[in-house]
KEMIFI-735556 format. One record per residue: residue in one letter; x, y, z of N, C-alpha, C in turn. Coordinates in steps of 0.05 Angstrom, whole numbers. Layout:
residues N
kollum->a	n.c1->X	n.c2->Y	n.c3->Z	ca.c1->X	ca.c2->Y	ca.c3->Z	c.c1->X	c.c2->Y	c.c3->Z
...
end
This chain:
residues 98
kollum->m	n.c1->1278	n.c2->2374	n.c3->1638	ca.c1->1274	ca.c2->2366	ca.c3->1665	c.c1->1259	c.c2->2386	c.c3->1682
kollum->t	n.c1->1240	n.c2->2378	n.c3->1693	ca.c1->1222	ca.c2->2392	ca.c3->1710	c.c1->1229	c.c2->2394	c.c3->1741
kollum->d	n.c1->1212	n.c2->2413	n.c3->1753	ca.c1->1224	ca.c2->2415	ca.c3->1782	c.c1->1213	c.c2->2404	c.c3->1797
kollum->g	n.c1->1193	n.c2->2380	n.c3->1792	ca.c1->1184	ca.c2->2365	ca.c3->1810	c.c1->1159	c.c2->2376	c.c3->1824
kollum->g	n.c1->1143	n.c2->2388	n.c3->1809	ca.c1->1117	ca.c2->2397	ca.c3->1816	c.c1->1122	c.c2->2423	c.c3->1833
kollum->g	n.c1->1137	n.c2->2437	n.c3->1834	ca.c1->1141	ca.c2->2458	ca.c3->1853	c.c1->1157	c.c2->2453	c.c3->1877
kollum->f	n.c1->1168	n.c2->2428	n.c3->1886	ca.c1->1176	ca.c2->2424	ca.c3->1909	c.c1->1205	c.c2->2429	c.c3->1910
kollum->g	n.c1->1217	n.c2->2438	n.c3->1888	ca.c1->1246	ca.c2->2443	ca.c3->1886	c.c1->1264	c.c2->2423	c.c3->1880
kollum->v	n.c1->1253	n.c2->2398	n.c3->1877	ca.c1->1266	ca.c2->2373	ca.c3->1877	c.c1->1262	c.c2->2367	c.c3->1840
kollum->g	n.c1->1279	n.c2->2357	n.c3->1829	ca.c1->1282	ca.c2->2344	ca.c3->1803	c.c1->1267	c.c2->2322	c.c3->1800
kollum->d	n.c1->1263	n.c2->2315	n.c3->1774	ca.c1->1247	ca.c2->2286	ca.c3->1771	c.c1->1268	c.c2->2264	c.c3->1781
kollum->a	n.c1->1291	n.c2->2261	n.c3->1773	ca.c1->1310	ca.c2->2244	ca.c3->1778	c.c1->1311	c.c2->2240	c.c3->1809
kollum->e	n.c1->1309	n.c2->2260	n.c3->1825	ca.c1->1309	ca.c2->2254	ca.c3->1856	c.c1->1283	c.c2->2244	c.c3->1862
kollum->i	n.c1->1260	n.c2->2253	n.c3->1854	ca.c1->1242	ca.c2->2238	ca.c3->1859	c.c1->1244	c.c2->2210	c.c3->1853
kollum->v	n.c1->1250	n.c2->2199	n.c3->1828	ca.c1->1250	ca.c2->2174	ca.c3->1821	c.c1->1271	c.c2->2160	c.c3->1840
kollum->r	n.c1->1290	n.c2->2167	n.c3->1850	ca.c1->1308	ca.c2->2159	ca.c3->1869	c.c1->1295	c.c2->2158	c.c3->1899
kollum->r	n.c1->1280	n.c2->2174	n.c3->1904	ca.c1->1266	ca.c2->2172	ca.c3->1929	c.c1->1247	c.c2->2151	c.c3->1929
kollum->m	n.c1->1232	n.c2->2149	n.c3->1903	ca.c1->1214	ca.c2->2130	ca.c3->1902	c.c1->1226	c.c2->2096	c.c3->1905
kollum->f	n.c1->1246	n.c2->2096	n.c3->1895	ca.c1->1263	ca.c2->2069	ca.c3->1887	c.c1->1270	c.c2->2063	c.c3->1916
kollum->f	n.c1->1281	n.c2->2080	n.c3->1934	ca.c1->1286	ca.c2->2080	ca.c3->1964	c.c1->1266	c.c2->2075	c.c3->1980
kollum->s	n.c1->1241	n.c2->2087	n.c3->1969	ca.c1->1219	ca.c2->2080	ca.c3->1987	c.c1->1209	c.c2->2048	c.c3->1987
kollum->l	n.c1->1217	n.c2->2039	n.c3->1957	ca.c1->1201	ca.c2->2013	ca.c3->1950	c.c1->1220	c.c2->1995	c.c3->1967
kollum->i	n.c1->1248	n.c2->2003	n.c3->1964	ca.c1->1265	ca.c2->1982	ca.c3->1979	c.c1->1258	c.c2->1977	c.c3->2010
kollum->s	n.c1->1253	n.c2->2003	n.c3->2019	ca.c1->1254	ca.c2->2001	ca.c3->2051	c.c1->1227	c.c2->1983	c.c3->2058
kollum->a	n.c1->1207	n.c2->1990	n.c3->2039	ca.c1->1181	ca.c2->1975	ca.c3->2046	c.c1->1185	c.c2->1944	c.c3->2042
kollum->f	n.c1->1205	n.c2->1939	n.c3->2024	ca.c1->1213	ca.c2->1907	ca.c3->2023	c.c1->1225	c.c2->1900	c.c3->2049
kollum->c	n.c1->1243	n.c2->1913	n.c3->2050	ca.c1->1253	ca.c2->1907	ca.c3->2077	c.c1->1240	c.c2->1903	c.c3->2099
kollum->i	n.c1->1221	n.c2->1920	n.c3->2107	ca.c1->1203	ca.c2->1925	ca.c3->2131	c.c1->1186	c.c2->1901	c.c3->2132
kollum->v	n.c1->1173	n.c2->1890	n.c3->2107	ca.c1->1158	ca.c2->1865	ca.c3->2100	c.c1->1175	c.c2->1839	c.c3->2107
kollum->f	n.c1->1203	n.c2->1840	n.c3->2095	ca.c1->1218	ca.c2->1817	ca.c3->2096	c.c1->1229	c.c2->1811	c.c3->2131
kollum->m	n.c1->1232	n.c2->1835	n.c3->2146	ca.c1->1242	ca.c2->1836	ca.c3->2173	c.c1->1218	c.c2->1828	c.c3->2187
kollum->a	n.c1->1189	n.c2->1835	n.c3->2182	ca.c1->1163	ca.c2->1824	ca.c3->2198	c.c1->1159	c.c2->1797	c.c3->2188
kollum->s	n.c1->1163	n.c2->1789	n.c3->2166	ca.c1->1169	ca.c2->1756	ca.c3->2161	c.c1->1187	c.c2->1740	c.c3->2177
kollum->i	n.c1->1206	n.c2->1753	n.c3->2178	ca.c1->1224	ca.c2->1736	ca.c3->2193	c.c1->1220	c.c2->1737	c.c3->2226
kollum->w	n.c1->1209	n.c2->1756	n.c3->2233	ca.c1->1204	ca.c2->1767	ca.c3->2261	c.c1->1179	c.c2->1748	c.c3->2270
kollum->i	n.c1->1163	n.c2->1746	n.c3->2251	ca.c1->1135	ca.c2->1734	ca.c3->2259	c.c1->1140	c.c2->1704	c.c3->2258
kollum->g	n.c1->1152	n.c2->1695	n.c3->2237	ca.c1->1155	ca.c2->1666	ca.c3->2234	c.c1->1134	c.c2->1656	c.c3->2217
kollum->p	n.c1->1138	n.c2->1625	n.c3->2203	ca.c1->1114	ca.c2->1619	ca.c3->2189	c.c1->1096	c.c2->1605	c.c3->2210
kollum->q	n.c1->1105	n.c2->1596	n.c3->2231	ca.c1->1077	ca.c2->1586	ca.c3->2248	c.c1->1063	c.c2->1608	c.c3->2258
kollum->k	n.c1->1068	n.c2->1626	n.c3->2263	ca.c1->1052	ca.c2->1651	ca.c3->2273	c.c1->1036	c.c2->1664	c.c3->2251
kollum->k	n.c1->1051	n.c2->1662	n.c3->2229	ca.c1->1036	ca.c2->1673	ca.c3->2204	c.c1->1012	c.c2->1657	c.c3->2193
kollum->a	n.c1->1016	n.c2->1626	n.c3->2200	ca.c1->998	ca.c2->1616	ca.c3->2187	c.c1->975	c.c2->1617	c.c3->2210
kollum->q	n.c1->976	n.c2->1623	n.c3->2237	ca.c1->959	ca.c2->1628	ca.c3->2253	c.c1->944	c.c2->1655	c.c3->2256
kollum->w	n.c1->956	n.c2->1671	n.c3->2248	ca.c1->950	ca.c2->1702	ca.c3->2245	c.c1->938	c.c2->1712	c.c3->2220
kollum->f	n.c1->943	n.c2->1698	n.c3->2198	ca.c1->937	ca.c2->1706	ca.c3->2167	c.c1->922	c.c2->1684	c.c3->2154
kollum->r	n.c1->903	n.c2->1692	n.c3->2139	ca.c1->892	ca.c2->1673	ca.c3->2124	c.c1->903	c.c2->1673	c.c3->2092
kollum->l	n.c1->914	n.c2->1655	n.c3->2081	ca.c1->928	ca.c2->1655	ca.c3->2058	c.c1->901	c.c2->1650	c.c3->2035
kollum->r	n.c1->905	n.c2->1660	n.c3->2008	ca.c1->886	ca.c2->1652	ca.c3->1989	c.c1->885	c.c2->1620	c.c3->1982
kollum->d	n.c1->861	n.c2->1609	n.c3->1982	ca.c1->861	ca.c2->1584	ca.c3->1971	c.c1->876	c.c2->1579	c.c3->1948
kollum->m	n.c1->893	n.c2->1558	n.c3->1947	ca.c1->906	ca.c2->1558	ca.c3->1921	c.c1->897	c.c2->1528	c.c3->1912
kollum->s	n.c1->879	n.c2->1514	n.c3->1921	ca.c1->870	ca.c2->1490	ca.c3->1912	c.c1->860	c.c2->1493	c.c3->1882
kollum->k	n.c1->857	n.c2->1512	n.c3->1867	ca.c1->853	ca.c2->1510	ca.c3->1840	c.c1->878	c.c2->1510	c.c3->1823
kollum->g	n.c1->897	n.c2->1506	n.c3->1838	ca.c1->926	ca.c2->1503	ca.c3->1828	c.c1->938	c.c2->1531	c.c3->1816
kollum->f	n.c1->964	n.c2->1526	n.c3->1807	ca.c1->978	ca.c2->1546	ca.c3->1804	c.c1->979	c.c2->1557	c.c3->1775
kollum->w	n.c1->982	n.c2->1582	n.c3->1767	ca.c1->983	ca.c2->1586	ca.c3->1736	c.c1->1007	c.c2->1608	c.c3->1741
kollum->f	n.c1->1013	n.c2->1620	n.c3->1714	ca.c1->1033	ca.c2->1636	ca.c3->1714	c.c1->1035	c.c2->1658	c.c3->1731
kollum->f	n.c1->1010	n.c2->1671	n.c3->1733	ca.c1->1021	ca.c2->1698	ca.c3->1746	c.c1->1012	c.c2->1696	c.c3->1778
kollum->n	n.c1->1009	n.c2->1673	n.c3->1790	ca.c1->1008	ca.c2->1669	ca.c3->1818	c.c1->1034	c.c2->1648	c.c3->1832
kollum->r	n.c1->1050	n.c2->1638	n.c3->1808	ca.c1->1068	ca.c2->1624	ca.c3->1820	c.c1->1092	c.c2->1643	c.c3->1834
kollum->r	n.c1->1104	n.c2->1636	n.c3->1856	ca.c1->1121	ca.c2->1644	ca.c3->1872	c.c1->1146	c.c2->1629	c.c3->1875
kollum->g	n.c1->1169	n.c2->1644	n.c3->1881	ca.c1->1192	ca.c2->1628	ca.c3->1885	c.c1->1196	c.c2->1627	c.c3->1917
kollum->i	n.c1->1220	n.c2->1622	n.c3->1926	ca.c1->1227	ca.c2->1617	ca.c3->1954	c.c1->1221	c.c2->1644	c.c3->1966
kollum->l	n.c1->1230	n.c2->1671	n.c3->1956	ca.c1->1226	ca.c2->1688	ca.c3->1969	c.c1->1199	c.c2->1703	c.c3->1969
kollum->g	n.c1->1182	n.c2->1695	n.c3->1949	ca.c1->1155	ca.c2->1698	ca.c3->1949	c.c1->1140	c.c2->1690	c.c3->1964
kollum->e	n.c1->1144	n.c2->1665	n.c3->1973	ca.c1->1131	ca.c2->1648	ca.c3->1991	c.c1->1132	c.c2->1658	c.c3->2021
kollum->s	n.c1->1158	n.c2->1664	n.c3->2028	ca.c1->1165	ca.c2->1673	ca.c3->2055	c.c1->1153	c.c2->1702	c.c3->2059
kollum->l	n.c1->1150	n.c2->1718	n.c3->2040	ca.c1->1140	ca.c2->1745	ca.c3->2041	c.c1->1113	c.c2->1746	c.c3->2040
kollum->r	n.c1->1091	n.c2->1722	n.c3->2032	ca.c1->1068	ca.c2->1726	ca.c3->2031	c.c1->1060	c.c2->1727	c.c3->2052
kollum->f	n.c1->1034	n.c2->1748	n.c3->2060	ca.c1->1024	ca.c2->1738	ca.c3->2087	c.c1->993	c.c2->1735	c.c3->2086
kollum->g	n.c1->978	n.c2->1743	n.c3->2067	ca.c1->953	ca.c2->1741	ca.c3->2065	c.c1->935	c.c2->1761	c.c3->2080
kollum->w	n.c1->909	n.c2->1755	n.c3->2088	ca.c1->891	ca.c2->1775	ca.c3->2099	c.c1->894	c.c2->1769	c.c3->2131
kollum->p	n.c1->895	n.c2->1786	n.c3->2146	ca.c1->895	ca.c2->1781	ca.c3->2173	c.c1->867	c.c2->1772	c.c3->2186
kollum->k	n.c1->872	n.c2->1747	n.c3->2201	ca.c1->845	ca.c2->1741	ca.c3->2210	c.c1->845	c.c2->1734	c.c3->2245
kollum->t	n.c1->868	n.c2->1744	n.c3->2256	ca.c1->860	ca.c2->1747	ca.c3->2286	c.c1->871	c.c2->1778	c.c3->2294
kollum->k	n.c1->867	n.c2->1781	n.c3->2319	ca.c1->878	ca.c2->1809	ca.c3->2326	c.c1->908	c.c2->1814	c.c3->2329
kollum->e	n.c1->926	n.c2->1795	n.c3->2327	ca.c1->953	ca.c2->1798	ca.c3->2326	c.c1->960	c.c2->1799	c.c3->2293
kollum->g	n.c1->941	n.c2->1784	n.c3->2279	ca.c1->946	ca.c2->1794	ca.c3->2253	c.c1->945	c.c2->1821	c.c3->2239
kollum->y	n.c1->920	n.c2->1837	n.c3->2251	ca.c1->916	ca.c2->1861	ca.c3->2248	c.c1->932	c.c2->1879	c.c3->2262
kollum->q	n.c1->942	n.c2->1876	n.c3->2284	ca.c1->966	ca.c2->1886	ca.c3->2295	c.c1->992	c.c2->1888	c.c3->2276
kollum->a	n.c1->998	n.c2->1863	n.c3->2265	ca.c1->1024	ca.c2->1863	ca.c3->2255	c.c1->1020	c.c2->1877	c.c3->2231
kollum->a	n.c1->1001	n.c2->1871	n.c3->2215	ca.c1->996	ca.c2->1891	ca.c3->2190	c.c1->990	c.c2->1920	c.c3->2195
kollum->a	n.c1->979	n.c2->1928	n.c3->2218	ca.c1->983	ca.c2->1959	ca.c3->2221	c.c1->1005	c.c2->1963	c.c3->2229
kollum->l	n.c1->1022	n.c2->1953	n.c3->2237	ca.c1->1048	ca.c2->1963	ca.c3->2246	c.c1->1064	c.c2->1960	c.c3->2221
kollum->m	n.c1->1064	n.c2->1942	n.c3->2203	ca.c1->1079	ca.c2->1941	ca.c3->2179	c.c1->1071	c.c2->1967	c.c3->2159
kollum->i	n.c1->1045	n.c2->1976	n.c3->2156	ca.c1->1033	ca.c2->1993	ca.c3->2143	c.c1->1044	c.c2->2025	c.c3->2156
kollum->t	n.c1->1045	n.c2->2022	n.c3->2183	ca.c1->1054	ca.c2->2045	ca.c3->2198	c.c1->1082	c.c2->2048	c.c3->2192
kollum->a	n.c1->1102	n.c2->2029	n.c3->2194	ca.c1->1128	ca.c2->2032	ca.c3->2189	c.c1->1134	c.c2->2035	c.c3->2160
kollum->i	n.c1->1119	n.c2->2027	n.c3->2140	ca.c1->1124	ca.c2->2038	ca.c3->2110	c.c1->1115	c.c2->2065	c.c3->2106
kollum->a	n.c1->1093	n.c2->2074	n.c3->2120	ca.c1->1089	ca.c2->2098	ca.c3->2119	c.c1->1108	c.c2->2121	c.c3->2130
kollum->v	n.c1->1117	n.c2->2114	n.c3->2153	ca.c1->1139	ca.c2->2135	ca.c3->2166	c.c1->1167	c.c2->2134	c.c3->2151
kollum->s	n.c1->1175	n.c2->2112	n.c3->2140	ca.c1->1198	ca.c2->2108	ca.c3->2124	c.c1->1198	c.c2->2121	c.c3->2102
kollum->t	n.c1->1167	n.c2->2118	n.c3->2089	ca.c1->1167	ca.c2->2137	ca.c3->2061	c.c1->1163	c.c2->2168	c.c3->2067
kollum->y	n.c1->1153	n.c2->2174	n.c3->2093	ca.c1->1153	ca.c2->2201	ca.c3->2100	c.c1->1182	c.c2->2214	c.c3->2103
kollum->v	n.c1->1200	n.c2->2199	n.c3->2116	ca.c1->1226	ca.c2->2203	ca.c3->2118	c.c1->1242	c.c2->2205	c.c3->2095
kollum->i	n.c1->1236	n.c2->2188	n.c3->2078	ca.c1->1254	ca.c2->2192	ca.c3->2055	c.c1->1244	c.c2->2212	c.c3->2036
kollum->f	n.c1->1220	n.c2->2219	n.c3->2034	ca.c1->1207	ca.c2->2242	ca.c3->2014	c.c1->1213	c.c2->2269	c.c3->2027
kollum->i	n.c1->1203	n.c2->2270	n.c3->2056	ca.c1->1199	ca.c2->2296	ca.c3->2067	c.c1->1231	c.c2->2304	c.c3->2080
kollum->v	n.c1->1245	n.c2->2288	n.c3->2092	ca.c1->1265	ca.c2->2296	ca.c3->2112	c.c1->1288	c.c2->2299	c.c3->2096
end
């Protein structure tokens, strides 16, 4: 077991913090998806063209379709994406540093 690169934190603690950071990012995106709603998401974000059909790697379930945003195409889309990125960065900072 190493000391985590000199931070005085063990490997198990780093893995635990990475897991909680991933869970918090998932929760932030899920809450944003609920808050924005499907109508605004369709207006603000451009989804990838799926006219070529689905295959194994791009099939999504109910949860995957609700969490998929795509690329921002309006000012509101860029603002929502920036807020999600900022919230994920702040939560990761709090989990790892504080």
